N, C-alpha and C positions, 0 to 999 in steps of 0.2 A: 491459455487463457481463460478468464470467467465465462465469458459468452457461452462455450461450449457447455458447461454445466448446467444451462437454462432449459427448462424443459416447458415448452408452451402447453397453453389449456389441450389443444387441437391433438398434440404428440400423445399427452398423458391417455385421452380418450383413445388415440387408437391404440395404443399397448394396453389398453384394456378389452379393445373389442375382441369377441372371439374371431378367430381366422378359419379361413376354409381355402383349399385348392390354389387358384392362382394369387392369393393375398399372402400365403406363406411364403410362397417366392419373392412375391414381391416386397416381403419384411425381410427377409434374409438379404434380399439385393442390397437395401436401405442400411441395413446393419454393416454390410461390407462397405458400403459408399462411406458411412459415416466413421469408418473405423472401429465400429463396436466388436465385428468380428474380423481381425486384421490377418494379414500373411501368416499362414502355419498355424491357425486356429481351427479346433476339431469341431464337427458338426455331428452332435453325439442326438440322434431320432429322441430317445426318451427324454433330455434337458430340453429340445426345442418344443418338442411336443407339450411338456407341463409349464414353460415358460409362457409358450403362446395359446394356452388353454384351449387345444385339439388332438385329435387322435394322432397315431403316430402315420399313418396311412397318407394322409397331404404332405407331411415334413418329408415323407420318402421320396413322395414325388416331386417335391421343391427340390431334396437335395439333386437328383436326380438330372433336375433341369439346369442346374447351378453347374453340374459336370459337363453335360452338352453344352453349354455356354462356356464353357475352358475358365472359369470360376474356381472350381472347385478341384483336385485330384482325389482320386481313392488310392491310400498307400496301405502297403500290407500291415497287419497287425496294429493297425491306426486308425484304420476308414478312412472318412471323408474328410478333408482340410483344405480350408482356402487356399488357393494356390498363392506362391509367392515368386515375381517375376525377377528375374535376374538382370543387370545391366543393361547388356545386351538389348534384350525385349523391352524394356521402357526405352530405348532410343529407338529403337526401329519403330516401336509403338507410337511415339510423339514425331520421328518422319513421316508415318502416314498421315498422321493427324493435319500436319503441318499442309502436306499436298494437297489433301482434300478440302481441309476448310481454305486455304488460297484458291481452290478451285471454284470454291460455292461463294467465295466475295467476288470472283472475278465475274461468276454467271449471273449472281443476284446484282452487279451493276447494270446489267443489260436486261433482266428480266422481272426485278422487283416493281410492285406497283407503286403508286405514289403512297398509298394507304399501308404498305407494308413499312416504306421507309418512316413513316410518322410512327408507326409501330415500336420499329427500332429507337426509333430515338425517344419516346414515351420510357420504352424500358431503360433506356441509360440515365434518361433522368431520375426515375425510379430509382438506380442504384448509386446516383449522386446525393442523394436523401437520406440513403440507409447507409450509409458509410461507417456507422457505429452500430450495427447490424450483421455481424457475420453470417449470419443463417440466412438472411433474407438476400444479401448479396451474393451467396452461392446459389439460391434460388434464381434470382433476377437473372442473373450471368449466364445460368444453363439455358432459361427461356430466350434469350439475345441470343446464343448459338443455334437455337434449334429453329428459332424463326430466321432467322438468316440460311439457314441450309434450306428451309421450305422454300423460300425465296428464290432458291438457285434454281427450282421448275427441272431436277435432275434425281428421278425415281433411283438410278443407280447407284448415285452420288449417296443418298441418303441412306439405303442399304448398307453401303460400305461402312460408311460415319456410324450408322447403329453398331455394326461388329465392333469399332475402333472403341466407343463409349461403354460398352458393355465390358472390355478389358479394362478400359482404365476405371474402373469401380474398383478393382484389385488396390489399386495404390491409395486407398483412403481420402480423407478429408481434402477438399480442393484446397490450392493455394490461393484463392480468394480470401480464404478465413486471415491471411495475414495483411493487416494495413498497409504496408509499404508497396505490396504485388496490387492489391485492390486498386490502389488510388492510381497507380501506373496502367492499369487495365482499364481504367474510365477514358484515362487522355488517350489509349489506341483506340476504343470504342469512336472516340470523338472524329478522331484523324478517319477511321473507317466510313463513319456517316459521311464525313464530307467528302471521300473518293465515289460514296455509295450514290450519291445527293449529285455528283456532276457525271454520274454514269461514265468513270473513268475504269474499266475493267483491270488494266495494268496495275495502277495505283492501287485500287482496294485491293489486288492479291500480293501485292509489296506490303503494305499495311497488315493486314490477315496473317500473313507469314511470319512478320516482325513479331505480331502479338503472339502467336501459339509458342516460338521458340523463347521469347520470354517467360513464358507459362512454363515452359520446359526449363527452364533453369532454375526458378523458382520450386519447381515441384524436386529438382535435384537436391536444393537447398534443405528443404525439407525432410528429404528421404535421409541427407547426412546427418542432420541434428537429431531424427529418429533412433538411428543409429548409433550415434553417441551416447544417447540416452540409453540404449538398451546396455551398450559397454559398459556405462557405469555404474546402472543397475546392478551388475555381474560384478 
């Protein structure tokens, strides 16, 4: 998609800004999430330090954190590489996401304040107005899900979701960048908002489970397409 090649002024500024410590880690996380560091990519301290205009020490620290998070493996004679999830791991990951986000929706139907419901509606309205901006859709979709999880009022659920979200980064760009999936997701958000407003926990959980299962199918299509493109290149 042509939109992927567009770089905003803020992204250019961020790319030129010197990095230290946590910021180096965050930059590498972003590059994994955006697919700039795909599964199997080597993380070389010297190359990253030069590219980010920092010393090797914060880069080494960032790579260690990525290893601790399960995003990077250290392989003999190769060094640090971005992990590649196999098919069973992807299925298990989405299975947990379905359970956790479904539960979050059910709890939010009971606990979300009117202000939080209005905020969720406002985010979804912004998504509807940004259908031609894939980057904005991805950002707003992430906000929508995070706000919903906060509205569930369960700190243990939040901790579990953070672990799942971290591993999901390995899969690269969001399926929300696909126009058909974006339109489908928007309709699913609308159905979820109706269930939340009605304070119907069972309906909210069912809608969210369906939403995540559809996201899983879209993700698998993207991965098959990427595998085909790799095969064609070879």
